[in-house]
ZADO-1210 file (C-alpha; in nm, 4 decimals, padded with zeros to 6 digits):
<atoms>
<atom x="-01.4931" y="-00.2284" z="-01.9457" code="MET" pos="1"/>
<atom x="-01.7114" y="00.0438" z="-01.7992" code="ILE" pos="2"/>
<atom x="-01.6810" y="00.4122" z="-01.8807" code="THR" pos="3"/>
<atom x="-01.6120" y="00.6875" z="-01.6289" code="SER" pos="4"/>
<atom x="-01.9771" y="00.8003" z="-01.6402" code="LYS" pos="5"/>
<atom x="-02.0957" y="00.4468" z="-01.5762" code="GLN" pos="6"/>
<atom x="-01.8450" y="00.4181" z="-01.2900" code="ARG" pos="7"/>
<atom x="-01.9773" y="00.7435" z="-01.1397" code="ALA" pos="8"/>
<atom x="-02.3330" y="00.6127" z="-01.1658" code="TYR" pos="9"/>
<atom x="-02.2333" y="00.2865" z="-00.9937" code="LEU" pos="10"/>
<atom x="-02.0553" y="00.4800" z="-00.7163" code="ARG" pos="11"/>
<atom x="-02.3778" y="00.6729" z="-00.6592" code="LYS" pos="12"/>
<atom x="-02.5756" y="00.3492" z="-00.6364" code="LEU" pos="13"/>
<atom x="-02.3176" y="00.1886" z="-00.4050" code="ALA" pos="14"/>
<atom x="-02.3110" y="00.4733" z="-00.1535" code="ASN" pos="15"/>
<atom x="-02.6159" y="00.3668" z="00.0542" code="PRO" pos="16"/>
<atom x="-02.5704" y="-00.0113" z="00.0305" code="ILE" pos="17"/>
<atom x="-02.4270" y="-00.1928" z="00.3335" code="PRO" pos="18"/>
<atom x="-02.0989" y="-00.3815" z="00.3349" code="THR" pos="19"/>
<atom x="-02.1825" y="-00.7502" z="00.3008" code="ILE" pos="20"/>
<atom x="-01.8359" y="-00.9106" z="00.3081" code="PHE" pos="21"/>
<atom x="-01.5314" y="-00.8675" z="00.5292" code="GLN" pos="22"/>
<atom x="-01.1827" y="-00.9875" z="00.4465" code="ILE" pos="23"/>
<atom x="-00.9736" y="-01.0622" z="00.7539" code="GLY" pos="24"/>
<atom x="-00.6335" y="-01.2112" z="00.8226" code="LYS" pos="25"/>
<atom x="-00.7320" y="-01.5274" z="00.6348" code="GLY" pos="26"/>
<atom x="-00.7299" y="-01.3262" z="00.3111" code="GLY" pos="27"/>
<atom x="-00.9060" y="-01.4532" z="00.0015" code="LEU" pos="28"/>
<atom x="-01.0276" y="-01.8107" z="00.0219" code="SER" pos="29"/>
<atom x="-01.2077" y="-02.0231" z="-00.2346" code="ASP" pos="30"/>
<atom x="-01.5173" y="-02.0130" z="-00.0151" code="GLN" pos="31"/>
<atom x="-01.5156" y="-01.6307" z="-00.0032" code="LEU" pos="32"/>
<atom x="-01.4661" y="-01.6099" z="-00.3796" code="ILE" pos="33"/>
<atom x="-01.7649" y="-01.8414" z="-00.4325" code="GLY" pos="34"/>
<atom x="-01.9824" y="-01.6372" z="-00.1974" code="GLN" pos="35"/>
<atom x="-01.8837" y="-01.3114" z="-00.3702" code="VAL" pos="36"/>
<atom x="-01.9607" y="-01.4669" z="-00.7097" code="ARG" pos="37"/>
<atom x="-02.3073" y="-01.5701" z="-00.5859" code="ASP" pos="38"/>
<atom x="-02.3723" y="-01.2289" z="-00.4293" code="ALA" pos="39"/>
<atom x="-02.2754" y="-01.0500" z="-00.7514" code="LEU" pos="40"/>
<atom x="-02.5145" y="-01.2700" z="-00.9477" code="GLU" pos="41"/>
<atom x="-02.7953" y="-01.1820" z="-00.7061" code="ALA" pos="42"/>
<atom x="-02.7175" y="-00.8114" z="-00.6502" code="ARG" pos="43"/>
<atom x="-02.4788" y="-00.6982" z="-00.9297" code="GLU" pos="44"/>
<atom x="-02.3182" y="-00.4408" z="-00.6978" code="LEU" pos="45"/>
<atom x="-02.1508" y="-00.5264" z="-00.3669" code="ILE" pos="46"/>
<atom x="-01.9359" y="-00.3533" z="-00.1081" code="LYS" pos="47"/>
<atom x="-01.6471" y="-00.5315" z="00.0682" code="VAL" pos="48"/>
<atom x="-01.4542" y="-00.4265" z="00.3792" code="HIS" pos="49"/>
<atom x="-01.0906" y="-00.5244" z="00.4413" code="VAL" pos="50"/>
<atom x="-01.0223" y="-00.5457" z="00.8137" code="LEU" pos="51"/>
<atom x="-00.7117" y="-00.3892" z="00.9677" code="GLU" pos="52"/>
<atom x="-00.5762" y="-00.7270" z="01.0768" code="ASN" pos="53"/>
<atom x="-00.5790" y="-00.8515" z="00.7155" code="ALA" pos="54"/>
<atom x="-00.2260" y="-00.7177" z="00.6525" code="MET" pos="55"/>
<atom x="-00.2939" y="-00.6856" z="00.2784" code="VAL" pos="56"/>
<atom x="-00.3252" y="-00.3879" z="00.0483" code="ASP" pos="57"/>
<atom x="-00.6889" y="-00.3006" z="-00.0230" code="VAL" pos="58"/>
<atom x="-00.6234" y="-00.2236" z="-00.3903" code="ARG" pos="59"/>
<atom x="-00.4413" y="-00.5537" z="-00.4421" code="GLU" pos="60"/>
<atom x="-00.7215" y="-00.7534" z="-00.2793" code="VAL" pos="61"/>
<atom x="-00.9787" y="-00.5634" z="-00.4858" code="CYS" pos="62"/>
<atom x="-00.7923" y="-00.6444" z="-00.8067" code="GLY" pos="63"/>
<atom x="-00.7414" y="-01.0102" z="-00.7162" code="GLU" pos="64"/>
<atom x="-01.1038" y="-01.0593" z="-00.6162" code="LEU" pos="65"/>
<atom x="-01.2349" y="-00.8763" z="-00.9232" code="ALA" pos="66"/>
<atom x="-01.0190" y="-01.0939" z="-01.1455" code="GLU" pos="67"/>
<atom x="-01.1237" y="-01.4139" z="-00.9666" code="ALA" pos="68"/>
<atom x="-01.4970" y="-01.3431" z="-01.0096" code="VAL" pos="69"/>
<atom x="-01.4611" y="-01.1553" z="-01.3426" code="ARG" pos="70"/>
<atom x="-01.6099" y="-00.8347" z="-01.2024" code="ALA" pos="71"/>
<atom x="-01.5321" y="-00.4669" z="-01.2522" code="GLU" pos="72"/>
<atom x="-01.3765" y="-00.2775" z="-00.9622" code="PRO" pos="73"/>
<atom x="-01.5818" y="00.0394" z="-00.9222" code="VAL" pos="74"/>
<atom x="-01.4238" y="00.2214" z="-00.6304" code="GLN" pos="75"/>
<atom x="-01.1677" y="00.1824" z="-00.3538" code="VAL" pos="76"/>
<atom x="-01.2020" y="00.4156" z="-00.0552" code="ILE" pos="77"/>
<atom x="-01.0040" y="00.3551" z="00.2612" code="GLY" pos="78"/>
<atom x="-01.0549" y="-00.0055" z="00.3625" code="SER" pos="79"/>
<atom x="-01.3660" y="-00.0620" z="00.1485" code="ARG" pos="80"/>
<atom x="-01.4159" y="-00.1346" z="-00.2178" code="PHE" pos="81"/>
<atom x="-01.7077" y="-00.1836" z="-00.4545" code="VAL" pos="82"/>
<atom x="-01.7400" y="-00.4476" z="-00.7267" code="LEU" pos="83"/>
<atom x="-01.9877" y="-00.4671" z="-01.0158" code="TYR" pos="84"/>
<atom x="-02.0754" y="-00.7573" z="-01.2401" code="LYS" pos="85"/>
<atom x="-02.3758" y="-00.7710" z="-01.4704" code="GLU" pos="86"/>
<atom x="-02.6081" y="-01.0521" z="-01.3714" code="SER" pos="87"/>
<atom x="-02.7176" y="-01.3097" z="-01.6266" code="ARG" pos="88"/>
<atom x="-03.0601" y="-01.3783" z="-01.4751" code="ASP" pos="89"/>
<atom x="-03.1270" y="-01.0946" z="-01.2313" code="ASN" pos="90"/>
<atom x="-03.0427" y="-00.7736" z="-01.4174" code="ARG" pos="91"/>
<atom x="-03.1464" y="-00.4657" z="-01.2191" code="THR" pos="92"/>
<atom x="-02.8833" y="-00.2047" z="-01.3098" code="ILE" pos="93"/>
<atom x="-02.9036" y="-00.0665" z="-01.6628" code="GLU" pos="94"/>
<atom x="-02.5654" y="00.0682" z="-01.7764" code="LEU" pos="95"/>
<atom x="-02.6179" y="00.0594" z="-02.1520" code="ASN" pos="96"/>
<atom x="-02.8059" y="00.3923" z="-02.1506" code="ARG" pos="97"/>
<atom x="-02.5203" y="00.5728" z="-01.9752" code="ILE" pos="98"/>
<atom x="-02.2287" y="00.6602" z="-02.2007" code="ARG" pos="99"/>
</atoms>
């Protein structure tokens, strides 16, 4: 569980990064979940866009995807959301100092 200060720090880091995944009318698939898991291991922080034709609630998809990949939801704004998961091998974001 991350604190509110850590969440604010992650939101700041996520602001300039591009959206690397889009969820469309197909919803969440096993392939997408695997790709998100790999991206989180490589980057730790990713941004996902839910397309209008997806016909799903952005918060629900964020929660389901975060649970599936064991990540922390950082932020949901409009049709985009940000996920964070500490990498085992490629740690670049240091959250332990922020409390």
